[in-house]
TORSEGU-60142 format. One record per residue: x, y, z of N, C-alpha, C in turn; residue in one letter; residue number from 1. Coordinates in nm, 2 decimals, padded with zeros to 4 digits, always signed. Layout:
<sites>
X	Y	Z	X	Y	Z	X	Y	Z	a	NUM .
...
</sites>
This chain:
<sites>
+00.04	+02.73	+00.66	-00.03	+02.68	+00.54	-00.18	+02.66	+00.57	m	1 .
-00.24	+02.76	+00.63	-00.38	+02.75	+00.66	-00.48	+02.80	+00.55	t	2 .
-00.43	+02.85	+00.44	-00.51	+02.90	+00.34	-00.50	+02.82	+00.21	r	3 .
-00.41	+02.72	+00.21	-00.39	+02.64	+00.09	-00.42	+02.50	+00.11	e	4 .
-00.46	+02.43	+00.01	-00.48	+02.29	+00.02	-00.34	+02.22	+00.01	t	5 .
-00.33	+02.09	+00.04	-00.21	+02.02	+00.02	-00.17	+02.03	-00.13	i	6 .
-00.26	+02.01	-00.22	-00.23	+02.02	-00.36	-00.16	+02.15	-00.40	s	7 .
-00.22	+02.26	-00.36	-00.17	+02.39	-00.40	-00.03	+02.42	-00.33	a	8 .
-00.02	+02.38	-00.21	+00.11	+02.41	-00.14	+00.22	+02.32	-00.20	a	9 .
+00.20	+02.20	-00.23	+00.30	+02.11	-00.28	+00.33	+02.14	-00.42	l	10 .
+00.24	+02.19	-00.50	+00.26	+02.22	-00.64	+00.34	+02.35	-00.65	t	11 .
+00.32	+02.44	-00.55	+00.38	+02.57	-00.57	+00.52	+02.58	-00.50	s	12 .
+00.53	+02.54	-00.38	+00.66	+02.57	-00.32	+00.71	+02.48	-00.21	r	13 .
+00.63	+02.40	-00.14	+00.68	+02.33	-00.03	+00.62	+02.19	-00.02	s	14 .
+00.67	+02.11	+00.08	+00.62	+01.98	+00.10	+00.55	+01.97	+00.23	s	15 .
+00.43	+01.91	+00.24	+00.38	+01.88	+00.37	+00.35	+01.73	+00.39	i	16 .
+00.38	+01.65	+00.29	+00.38	+01.51	+00.31	+00.50	+01.47	+00.38	y	17 .
+00.50	+01.36	+00.46	+00.62	+01.31	+00.53	+00.67	+01.40	+00.63	g	18 .
+00.80	+01.40	+00.64	+00.87	+01.46	+00.76	+00.87	+01.61	+00.77	s	19 .
+00.84	+01.68	+00.66	+00.86	+01.83	+00.67	+00.75	+01.89	+00.75	s	20 .
+00.62	+01.84	+00.76	+00.52	+01.90	+00.84	+00.46	+01.80	+00.93	l	21 .
+00.43	+01.68	+00.88	+00.37	+01.58	+00.97	+00.49	+01.52	+01.05	f	22 .
+00.47	+01.51	+01.18	+00.58	+01.45	+01.26	+00.59	+01.30	+01.25	p	23 .
+00.49	+01.23	+01.19	+00.50	+01.09	+01.17	+00.58	+01.06	+01.04	c	24 .
+00.65	+00.95	+01.04	+00.72	+00.92	+00.92	+00.67	+00.78	+00.88	s	25 .
+00.70	+00.74	+00.76	+00.66	+00.62	+00.70	+00.71	+00.50	+00.78	s	26 .
+00.81	+00.51	+00.85	+00.88	+00.40	+00.92	+00.85	+00.39	+01.07	n	27 .
+00.75	+00.45	+01.12	+00.72	+00.45	+01.26	+00.60	+00.37	+01.30	t	28 .
+00.53	+00.30	+01.20	+00.41	+00.22	+01.23	+00.29	+00.31	+01.22	g	29 .
+00.29	+00.43	+01.19	+00.17	+00.52	+01.17	+00.11	+00.48	+01.04	v	30 .
-00.02	+00.46	+01.03	-00.08	+00.42	+00.91	-00.17	+00.53	+00.85	d	31 .
-00.22	+00.62	+00.93	-00.30	+00.73	+00.88	-00.27	+00.86	+00.96	i	32 .
-00.27	+00.97	+00.89	-00.24	+01.10	+00.95	-00.35	+01.20	+00.90	a	33 .
-00.41	+01.27	+01.00	-00.51	+01.37	+00.96	-00.47	+01.51	+01.00	y	34 .
-00.51	+01.60	+00.91	-00.50	+01.74	+00.93	-00.63	+01.80	+00.89	a	35 .
-00.66	+01.93	+00.93	-00.79	+01.98	+00.90	-00.81	+02.12	+00.87	g	36 .
-00.72	+02.21	+00.87	-00.75	+02.35	+00.86	-00.79	+02.39	+00.72	h	37 .
-00.73	+02.33	+00.61	-00.77	+02.36	+00.48	-00.91	+02.31	+00.46	s	38 .
-00.99	+02.39	+00.40	-01.14	+02.36	+00.39	-01.17	+02.28	+00.26	h	39 .
-01.12	+02.16	+00.26	-01.14	+02.07	+00.15	-01.12	+01.93	+00.21	s	40 .
-01.13	+01.83	+00.12	-01.10	+01.69	+00.15	-01.00	+01.64	+00.05	y	41 .
-00.88	+01.60	+00.10	-00.78	+01.54	+00.02	-00.72	+01.41	+00.09	e	42 .
-00.70	+01.31	+00.01	-00.64	+01.19	+00.06	-00.53	+01.14	-00.03	r	43 .
-00.42	+01.11	+00.03	-00.31	+01.06	-00.05	-00.32	+00.91	-00.08	s	44 .
-00.24	+00.86	-00.17	-00.22	+00.72	-00.18	-00.15	+00.67	-00.05	w	45 .
-00.13	+00.54	-00.04	-00.06	+00.48	+00.07	+00.09	+00.50	+00.04	y	46 .
+00.15	+00.60	+00.11	+00.28	+00.66	+00.07	+00.40	+00.62	+00.16	l	47 .
+00.51	+00.61	+00.10	+00.64	+00.60	+00.17	+00.75	+00.67	+00.09	n	48 .
+00.81	+00.77	+00.15	+00.93	+00.83	+00.09	+00.90	+00.95	+00.00	g	49 .
+00.78	+01.01	+00.00	+00.76	+01.13	-00.07	+00.76	+01.25	+00.02	h	50 .
+00.87	+01.33	+00.01	+00.89	+01.45	+00.10	+00.91	+01.57	+00.02	y	51 .
+00.88	+01.57	-00.11	+00.92	+01.68	-00.19	+00.80	+01.74	-00.27	g	52 .
+00.83	+01.82	-00.37	+00.73	+01.89	-00.45	+00.66	+01.79	-00.54	l	53 .
+00.55	+01.83	-00.60	+00.47	+01.74	-00.69	+00.56	+01.68	-00.80	s	54 .
+00.65	+01.76	-00.85	+00.74	+01.71	-00.95	+00.83	+01.60	-00.91	t	55 .
+00.85	+01.57	-00.78	+00.93	+01.47	-00.74	+00.86	+01.34	-00.70	t	56 .
+00.73	+01.34	-00.72	+00.65	+01.22	-00.68	+00.66	+01.12	-00.79	f	57 .
+00.69	+00.99	-00.75	+00.70	+00.88	-00.84	+00.61	+00.77	-00.78	d	58 .
+00.49	+00.75	-00.84	+00.40	+00.65	-00.79	+00.46	+00.51	-00.77	a	59 .
+00.54	+00.47	-00.87	+00.59	+00.33	-00.87	+00.69	+00.31	-00.75	a	60 .
+00.75	+00.41	-00.70	+00.84	+00.38	-00.59	+00.80	+00.44	-00.45	t	61 .
+00.70	+00.53	-00.46	+00.66	+00.60	-00.34	+00.52	+00.57	-00.29	m	62 .
+00.45	+00.48	-00.36	+00.31	+00.44	-00.31	+00.30	+00.29	-00.32	s	63 .
+00.19	+00.24	-00.26	+00.16	+00.09	-00.27	+00.11	+00.07	-00.41	e	64 .
+00.17	-00.02	-00.49	+00.13	-00.04	-00.63	+00.08	-00.18	-00.66	v	65 .
+00.01	-00.19	-00.77	-00.03	-00.32	-00.82	+00.08	-00.38	-00.91	d	66 .
+00.06	-00.49	-00.97	+00.15	-00.56	-01.05	+00.19	-00.48	-01.17	g	67 .
+00.11	-00.39	-01.21	+00.14	-00.30	-01.33	+00.21	-00.17	-01.29	a	68 .
+00.24	-00.15	-01.16	+00.30	-00.03	-01.12	+00.21	+00.09	-01.10	g	69 .
+00.08	+00.06	-01.09	-00.02	+00.17	-01.07	-00.05	+00.18	-00.92	q	70 .
-00.07	+00.30	-00.87	-00.10	+00.32	-00.72	-00.23	+00.25	-00.69	s	71 .
-00.23	+00.17	-00.58	-00.36	+00.11	-00.53	-00.44	+00.22	-00.47	l	72 .
-00.58	+00.21	-00.48	-00.67	+00.31	-00.43	-00.72	+00.28	-00.29	n	73 .
-00.69	+00.16	-00.24	-00.74	+00.13	-00.10	-00.89	+00.08	-00.10	g	74 .
-00.95	+00.06	-00.22	-01.09	+00.03	-00.23	-01.10	-00.10	-00.30	q	75 .
-01.22	-00.16	-00.28	-01.26	-00.29	-00.35	-01.15	-00.39	-00.35	d	76 .
-01.10	-00.43	-00.46	-00.99	-00.54	-00.46	-00.85	-00.48	-00.44	g	77 .
-00.84	-00.35	-00.41	-00.71	-00.28	-00.39	-00.69	-00.24	-00.24	q	78 .
-00.74	-00.31	-00.15	-00.73	-00.28	-00.01	-00.58	-00.27	+00.03	t	79 .
-00.54	-00.17	+00.10	-00.40	-00.15	+00.15	-00.37	-00.26	+00.25	y	80 .
-00.25	-00.31	+00.25	-00.20	-00.40	+00.35	-00.11	-00.33	+00.45	q	81 .
-00.14	-00.35	+00.58	-00.05	-00.28	+00.68	+00.09	-00.32	+00.66	q	82 .
+00.11	-00.45	+00.65	+00.25	-00.49	+00.62	+00.27	-00.50	+00.47	i	83 .
+00.35	-00.41	+00.42	+00.36	-00.39	+00.27	+00.41	-00.52	+00.21	s	84 .
+00.34	-00.57	+00.10	+00.39	-00.69	+00.03	+00.53	-00.66	-00.03	p	85 .
+00.56	-00.54	-00.07	+00.69	-00.50	-00.13	+00.81	-00.51	-00.04	g	86 .
+00.79	-00.45	+00.08	+00.90	-00.43	+00.18	+00.89	-00.53	+00.29	s	87 .
+00.77	-00.59	+00.32	+00.76	-00.68	+00.43	+00.75	-00.61	+00.57	g	88 .
+00.74	-00.48	+00.57	+00.72	-00.40	+00.70	+00.61	-00.30	+00.69	v	89 .
+00.57	-00.25	+00.80	+00.47	-00.14	+00.81	+00.54	-00.01	+00.78	d	90 .
+00.54	+00.03	+00.66	+00.62	+00.15	+00.62	+00.55	+00.25	+00.54	d	91 .
+00.41	+00.25	+00.54	+00.34	+00.35	+00.46	+00.24	+00.43	+00.54	k	92 .
+00.19	+00.54	+00.49	+00.10	+00.63	+00.56	+00.00	+00.69	+00.46	v	93 .
-00.13	+00.69	+00.49	-00.23	+00.77	+00.42	-00.24	+00.90	+00.49	v	94 .
-00.21	+01.01	+00.41	-00.23	+01.15	+00.47	-00.36	+01.20	+00.42	y	95 .
-00.44	+01.26	+00.51	-00.57	+01.31	+00.48	-00.59	+01.45	+00.54	t	96 .
-00.65	+01.54	+00.46	-00.70	+01.67	+00.50	-00.85	+01.66	+00.50	v	97 .
-00.91	+01.67	+00.62	-01.05	+01.67	+00.63	-01.10	+01.79	+00.71	a	98 .
-01.11	+01.90	+00.63	-01.14	+02.03	+00.69	-01.26	+02.09	+00.63	g	99 .
-01.35	+02.01	+00.57	-01.46	+02.07	+00.50	-01.60	+02.04	+00.56	s	100 .
-01.60	+02.03	+00.69	-01.73	+02.00	+00.75	-01.82	+02.12	+00.76	s	101 .
-01.77	+02.24	+00.76	-01.85	+02.36	+00.77	-01.83	+02.46	+00.67	g	102 .
-01.72	+02.45	+00.59	-01.69	+02.56	+00.50	-01.60	+02.50	+00.39	y	103 .
-01.61	+02.55	+00.27	-01.53	+02.50	+00.16	-01.44	+02.61	+00.11	l	104 .
-01.32	+02.57	+00.06	-01.22	+02.66	-00.01	-01.20	+02.60	-00.14	s	105 .
-01.18	+02.69	-00.24	-01.15	+02.64	-00.37	-01.01	+02.58	-00.38	h	106 .
-01.00	+02.46	-00.45	-00.87	+02.40	-00.47	-00.81	+02.44	-00.60	m	107 .
-00.68	+02.47	-00.60	-00.62	+02.53	-00.72	-00.53	+02.43	-00.79	s	108 .
-00.56	+02.30	-00.77	-00.48	+02.20	-00.84	-00.49	+02.07	-00.76	g	109 .
-00.45	+01.96	-00.83	-00.45	+01.83	-00.76	-00.31	+01.78	-00.76	v	110 .
-00.26	+01.74	-00.65	-00.12	+01.68	-00.64	-00.12	+01.54	-00.68	h	111 .
-00.02	+01.49	-00.76	-00.02	+01.35	-00.81	-00.02	+01.25	-00.70	p	112 .
+00.02	+01.29	-00.57	+00.02	+01.19	-00.46	-00.11	+01.17	-00.40	a	113 .
-00.21	+01.24	-00.45	-00.35	+01.23	-00.39	-00.43	+01.13	-00.47	n	114 .
-00.49	+01.04	-00.39	-00.59	+00.95	-00.45	-00.73	+01.01	-00.46	a	115 .
-00.76	+01.11	-00.38	-00.88	+01.18	-00.38	-00.86	+01.33	-00.35	a	116 .
-00.93	+01.42	-00.42	-00.93	+01.56	-00.39	-01.07	+01.61	-00.42	s	117 .
-01.14	+01.65	-00.32	-01.28	+01.69	-00.33	-01.31	+01.82	-00.27	l	118 .
-01.39	+01.90	-00.35	-01.45	+02.02	-00.30	-01.59	+01.99	-00.26	e	119 .
-01.61	+01.94	-00.13	-01.74	+01.89	-00.09	-01.74	+01.90	+00.06	s	120 .
-01.86	+01.95	+00.11	-01.88	+01.95	+00.26	-01.89	+01.81	+00.30	l	121 .
-01.84	+01.78	+00.42	-01.85	+01.64	+00.48	-01.76	+01.62	+00.59	g	122 .
-01.76	+01.50	+00.64	-01.68	+01.45	+00.76	-01.63	+01.31	+00.73	s	123 .
-01.52	+01.28	+00.81	-01.46	+01.15	+00.80	-01.50	+01.07	+00.92	v	124 .
-01.54	+00.94	+00.89	-01.57	+00.84	+00.99	-01.47	+00.73	+00.98	v	125 .
-01.41	+00.69	+01.09	-01.31	+00.58	+01.09	-01.36	+00.47	+01.17	v	126 .
-01.37	+00.35	+01.12	-01.41	+00.23	+01.19	-01.29	+00.13	+01.19	d	127 .
-01.27	+00.08	+01.31	-01.16	-00.01	+01.33	-01.20	-00.14	+01.40	v	128 .
-01.16	-00.25	+01.35	-01.17	-00.38	+01.43	-01.04	-00.45	+01.44	n	129 .
-01.03	-00.57	+01.48	-00.90	-00.64	+01.50	-00.82	-00.65	+01.37	a	130 .
-00.88	-00.65	+01.26	-00.80	-00.67	+01.13	-00.82	-00.57	+01.03	t	131 .
-00.91	-00.47	+01.04	-00.94	-00.38	+00.93	-00.97	-00.24	+00.99	t	132 .
-00.91	-00.14	+00.92	-00.94	+00.00	+00.94	-01.01	+00.05	+00.82	l	133 .
-01.13	+00.11	+00.83	-01.20	+00.16	+00.72	-01.22	+00.31	+00.75	t	134 .
-01.18	+00.40	+00.66	-01.20	+00.54	+00.67	-01.29	+00.58	+00.55	a	135 .
-01.40	+00.66	+00.59	-01.50	+00.70	+00.49	-01.51	+00.86	+00.50	r	136 .
-01.52	+00.92	+00.38	-01.56	+01.06	+00.37	-01.70	+01.06	+00.33	f	137 .
-01.79	+01.11	+00.43	-01.93	+01.12	+00.41	-01.97	+01.27	+00.37	i	138 .
-02.02	+01.29	+00.25	-02.05	+01.42	+00.21	-02.18	+01.47	+00.27	n	139 .
-02.22	+01.60	+00.25	-02.34	+01.66	+00.31	-02.47	+01.59	+00.28	e	140 .
-02.47	+01.52	+00.17	-02.59	+01.44	+00.13	-02.60	+01.31	+00.20	a	141 .
-02.50	+01.27	+00.28	-02.49	+01.14	+00.34	-02.44	+01.03	+00.26	g	142 .
-02.38	+01.07	+00.15	-02.32	+00.97	+00.06	-02.17	+00.95	+00.08	t	143 .
-02.12	+00.83	+00.07	-01.98	+00.80	+00.09	-01.91	+00.85	-00.04	v	144 .
-01.84	+00.96	-00.03	-01.77	+01.02	-00.15	-01.63	+00.96	-00.17	a	145 .
-01.57	+00.91	-00.07	-01.44	+00.85	-00.08	-01.42	+00.75	+00.04	d	146 .
-01.34	+00.65	+00.02	-01.32	+00.56	+00.13	-01.19	+00.48	+00.10	w	147 .
-01.13	+00.42	+00.20	-01.02	+00.33	+00.18	-01.02	+00.23	+00.30	f	148 .
-00.95	+00.12	+00.28	-00.93	+00.02	+00.39	-00.79	-00.02	+00.40	q	149 .
-00.74	-00.04	+00.53	-00.61	-00.10	+00.55	-00.64	-00.23	+00.63	i	150 .
-00.58	-00.34	+00.59	-00.60	-00.46	+00.66	-00.47	-00.51	+00.71	t	151 .
-00.47	-00.59	+00.82	-00.35	-00.65	+00.87	-00.36	-00.80	+00.86	r	152 .
</sites>
């Protein structure tokens, strides 16, 4: 899957979230997973249990949600909690493709499990302290084009 984005691959024929491609699973304590060969930037919601095609994604049961059942974005007042309020355990992962630091590929669709899908040159910077992980996608202009936080 070196020529397709996560969105295109999942929409068309296969799954790369969860156990089918990424060796980490939602129940191992892994909080973020990065891949890079697709020349785009894509970030999932904080997921647990999505291993299928785009048509099988259900935000209400497979992502960290607010009181209205909408996926949290990990930003501002919607920071992800390492220990899920819903399950009481560390059971979710943010999957990110960050492969656009030197070349861009056209994205042919957006997967509903993605919180962000950008056709922009840039790099990811991850800052961690004792209680907070902050990941930022910095575009070629030096602007933060996407970010999320996980707190414990």
